C-alpha positions in Angstrom: -33.1 19.3 17.8 -32.3 21.8 15.0 -34.3 21.6 11.9 -33.7 22.4 8.2 -35.8 25.1 6.6 -38.2 22.5 5.3 -39.0 21.3 8.8 -37.1 18.1 8.4 -34.4 17.1 10.9 -30.9 18.3 10.1 -29.1 15.7 8.0 -26.3 15.8 10.5 -28.5 14.0 13.0 -29.9 11.4 10.7 -29.0 7.8 11.6 -27.2 9.2 14.7 -26.8 5.8 16.3 -25.1 4.3 13.3 -22.8 7.3 13.0 -21.8 7.0 16.7 -21.2 3.3 16.3 -18.9 3.9 13.4 -16.6 6.3 15.3 -14.2 3.5 16.5 -13.8 2.2 13.0 -13.2 5.7 11.6 -10.6 6.4 14.3 -8.9 3.1 13.5 -8.8 3.8 9.8 -7.5 7.4 10.3 -5.0 6.7 13.1 -3.7 3.3 12.2 -4.1 3.0 8.4 -3.8 6.5 7.2 -1.4 7.6 9.9 0.8 4.5 9.5 0.8 4.9 5.8 1.9 8.6 6.0 4.5 7.7 8.6 6.0 5.0 6.3 6.1 7.3 3.3 7.8 10.1 5.2 10.5 7.8 6.6 11.1 6.3 3.2 12.9 9.6 2.5 15.3 9.1 5.4 18.4 7.0 6.0 16.8 5.1 8.9 18.6 1.9 9.8 17.8 -0.1 13.0 15.6 2.7 14.4 13.6 5.4 12.5 15.2 8.8 12.5 14.3 12.0 10.6 17.5 12.4 8.7 16.2 13.2 5.2 18.2 12.1 2.2 15.7 12.9 -0.6 15.2 10.2 -3.2 18.3 8.3 -2.3 16.5 5.2 -0.9 14.4 5.0 -4.1 17.4 5.3 -6.3 19.1 2.5 -4.4 15.9 0.5 -4.6 15.6 0.5 -8.4 19.3 0.0 -8.8 19.2 -3.2 -6.7 19.2 -6.4 -8.8 17.2 -8.1 -6.1 14.3 -5.6 -6.3 14.3 -5.8 -10.1 14.0 -9.6 -10.0 11.2 -9.1 -7.4 9.3 -6.7 -9.7 9.8 -9.0 -12.7 8.5 -12.0 -10.8 5.5 -10.0 -9.5 4.6 -9.0 -13.1 4.9 -12.6 -14.4 3.0 -14.0 -11.5 0.4 -11.3 -11.5 -0.4 -11.3 -15.2 -0.6 -15.0 -15.5 -2.6 -15.3 -12.2 -5.2 -12.8 -13.4 -5.6 -14.5 -16.8 -5.8 -18.1 -15.6 -7.8 -17.4 -12.5 -10.5 -15.5 -14.4 -10.6 -18.1 -17.3 -10.6 -21.2 -15.1 -12.9 -19.7 -12.5 -15.4 -18.6 -15.2 -15.3 -21.9 -17.0 -15.9 -23.9 -13.7 -18.7 -21.5 -12.8 -20.3 -21.9 -16.2 -20.2 -25.7 -15.8 -21.7 -25.6 -12.4 -24.4 -23.3 -13.6 -25.8 -26.0 -15.8 -27.7 -27.4 -12.8 -25.5 -30.6 -12.6 -26.0 -33.3 -10.0 -24.0 -33.0 -6.8 -23.4 -29.3 -7.5 -23.0 -28.5 -3.8 -20.4 -31.3 -3.4 -18.3 -30.2 -6.4 -18.5 -26.5 -5.3 -17.3 -27.5 -1.8 -14.4 -29.5 -3.2 -13.3 -26.7 -5.5 -13.6 -24.1 -2.8 -11.9 -26.2 -0.1 -8.3 -25.1 -1.0 -9.2 -21.5 -0.3 -9.9 -22.5 3.3 -6.2 -23.4 3.7 -3.6 -20.9 4.7 -0.9 -20.0 2.1 1.7 -21.6 4.3 -0.1 -25.0 4.2 -0.7 -24.6 0.5 3.0 -23.8 -0.1 4.2 -26.8 1.9 1.8 -29.2 0.1 2.9 -28.0 -3.3 6.6 -28.0 -2.2 6.2 -31.8 -1.6 4.2 -32.3 -4.8 6.8 -30.5 -7.0 9.8 -32.1 -5.2 11.7 -34.2 -7.8 12.6 -36.9 -5.2 9.1 -37.9 -4.2 6.7 -35.7 -6.1 5.3 -35.7 -9.6 8.7 -36.4 -11.2 9.3 -39.4 -9.1 5.9 -40.8 -9.7 6.1 -40.5 -13.5 9.6 -42.0 -13.5 8.4 -44.9 -11.5 5.9 -45.6 -14.3 8.7 -46.1 -16.8 9.5 -42.6 -18.1 13.0 -42.3 -16.8 13.9 -39.2 -18.7 10.9 -37.2 -17.4 11.9 -33.9 -15.7 9.5 -31.8 -13.7 11.3 -29.7 -11.0 10.1 -26.1 -11.4 11.0 -25.1 -7.8 14.6 -26.1 -8.4 15.0 -24.3 -11.8 15.7 -20.6 -11.5 14.0 -19.8 -14.8 10.8 -21.8 -13.9 10.4 -21.3 -10.2 7.9 -18.5 -10.4 5.7 -20.8 -12.5 5.8 -23.5 -9.8 4.6 -20.8 -7.3 1.9 -19.8 -9.8 0.5 -23.4 -9.9 0.1 -23.4 -6.1 -1.5 -19.9 -6.2 -4.0 -21.0 -8.8 -4.9 -24.2 -7.0 -5.8 -22.2 -3.9 -7.5 -19.1 -5.3 -9.4 -20.4 -8.3 -12.3 -21.8 -6.1 -13.1 -18.3 -4.8 -13.1 -16.8 -8.3 -15.5 -19.7 -9.3 -17.9 -18.8 -6.5 -17.9 -15.1 -7.4 -18.5 -15.9 -11.0 -21.2 -18.4 -10.2 -23.0 -15.8 -8.1 -22.8 -13.4 -11.0 -24.2 -16.0 -13.4 -27.1 -16.8 -11.1 -28.0 -13.2 -11.2 -28.6 -13.3 -14.9 -32.3 -13.2 -15.8 -33.5 -16.6 -17.1 -35.4 -14.8 -19.9 -32.1 -13.8 -21.5 -31.2 -17.5 -21.9 -34.6 -18.4 -23.2 -34.4 -15.5 -25.8 -31.0 -16.6 -26.9 -32.1 -20.2 -27.4 -35.2 -19.0 -29.3 -33.0 -16.9 -31.6 -30.7 -19.8 -32.2 -27.6 -18.1 -30.7 -24.9 -20.6 -29.8 -24.2 -20.9 -26.1 -20.6 -19.7 -26.4 -21.8 -16.5 -28.2 -24.4 -16.0 -25.5 -21.7 -16.1 -22.8 -19.2 -14.0 -24.8 -21.4 -11.2 -26.1 -24.3 -11.1 -23.7 -23.5 -12.7 -20.3 -20.0 -11.5 -19.8 -20.8 -7.8 -20.6 -23.6 -8.0 -18.1 -21.3 -9.3 -15.4 -18.9 -6.3 -15.6 -19.3 -5.3 -11.9 -18.5 -8.9 -10.9 -15.3 -8.9 -13.1 -14.2 -5.5 -11.8 -14.6 -6.6 -8.2 -12.9 -9.9 -8.9 -9.9 -8.1 -10.6 -9.5 -5.9 -7.5 -9.5 -8.8 -5.1 -7.0 -10.7 -7.3 -4.7 -7.8 -7.8 -4.6 -6.8 -4.2 -3.7 -10.4 -3.2 -1.0 -10.6 -5.9 0.7 -7.4 -4.7 0.8 -8.8 -1.2 2.0 -12.4 -2.1 4.5 -13.5 0.5 3.5 -16.6 2.5 3.4 -18.8 -0.6 6.9 -17.9 -1.7 8.4 -18.3 1.8 6.7 -21.7 2.3 7.7 -23.1 -1.1 11.2 -21.6 -1.9 12.1 -18.9 0.7 13.0 -16.8 -2.3 15.3 -19.4 -3.9 17.1 -20.8 -5.7 19.3 -17.9 -4.8 17.0 -14.9 -5.3 15.2 -16.2 -8.4 11.7 -16.3 -6.7 12.0 -13.0 -4.8 8.9 -10.9 -4.5 8.4 -7.3 -3.3 6.7 -8.2 0.0 9.6 -10.5 0.9 12.0 -7.8 0.0 10.3 -5.4 2.4 10.3 -7.9 5.2 13.9 -8.9 4.8 15.2 -5.3 4.7 13.0 -4.1 7.6 13.5 -7.0 10.0 16.6 -8.9 8.9 18.9 -6.4 7.2 17.8 -3.7 9.7 17.5 -1.1 7.0 14.2 0.6 7.7 14.7 3.3 5.1 15.1 0.8 2.3 12.2 -1.3 3.5 10.0 1.8 3.8 10.9 2.8 0.2 10.0 -0.6 -1.1 6.7 -0.7 0.9 5.8 2.8 -0.5 6.3 1.4 -4.0 3.9 -1.4 -3.1 1.4 1.2 -1.8 1.7 3.1 -5.1 0.8 -0.2 -6.9 -2.3 -0.6 -4.7 -3.4 3.0 -5.4 -3.0 2.4 -9.1 -5.4 -0.6 -8.7 -7.9 0.9 -6.3 -8.4 4.3 -7.8 -9.6 3.1 -11.3 -11.9 0.6 -9.5 -13.4 3.3 -7.3 -13.9 5.5 -10.3 -15.6 2.8 -12.3 -17.8 1.7 -9.4 -18.8 5.0 -7.8 -18.1 7.6 -10.5 -20.1 5.7 -13.1 -23.1 5.3 -10.7 -23.1 9.0 -9.9 -23.1 9.9 -13.6 -26.0 7.4 -14.1 
């Protein structure tokens, strides 16, 4: 075995077994993920229809994409769903975690109940909330049966409110996971910090706002990345609840990609839309990687 000038084994041969074992994963990442991504981006500049073909048309597919009203609605819906989902998931998840962190009785039971929706698939969640929000036998019907005949609550059938109905289902399913992540972060806070805050007479809400939350920055950054990557890929929930309706009022980018690639048989347009989704993911992941790894390197 070759050695370095200091007499130590060459760094190339350190942890050799682990490096050999990681070869299949590396090949999978390079060939399937990186290769498939590059292939998609290249063919987004072609006029491929039913089958991919290297007939380049420049930025024509992207111009058609951003001129399409359906894509514009999909992007608008994604922004509304994404911003509100980030805000409410973080706030609700943190509040629930703070309540559970008070060492309440039956904590394990409450934690399991709150986390249970996350164990369901988006299809199941979408169908359940489609029934709950159905005006004929859901919340509206129940309230009207109690005497409020004028009560109206049918977000899935109102084009201007449908994305908020989908948001309710998404929050119901995902908030439990955020609660668990926040609870893990709270449990990592040194107990002496709480004691010092109580001794100094600092109100609990100020302790959370000015001391605890800044200390949980890595947890919040990781949670934001998890939420944002899920928001960009939202598809199952929309299909299960509305199938993009009424009309195209609940369209989202992932459904747009699927419809154009597999139903409209317009691969070039589908590749262009998926490339825009990839760009969104890059915008999310690169700052996270810089904050997580660049900051550590500087430290």
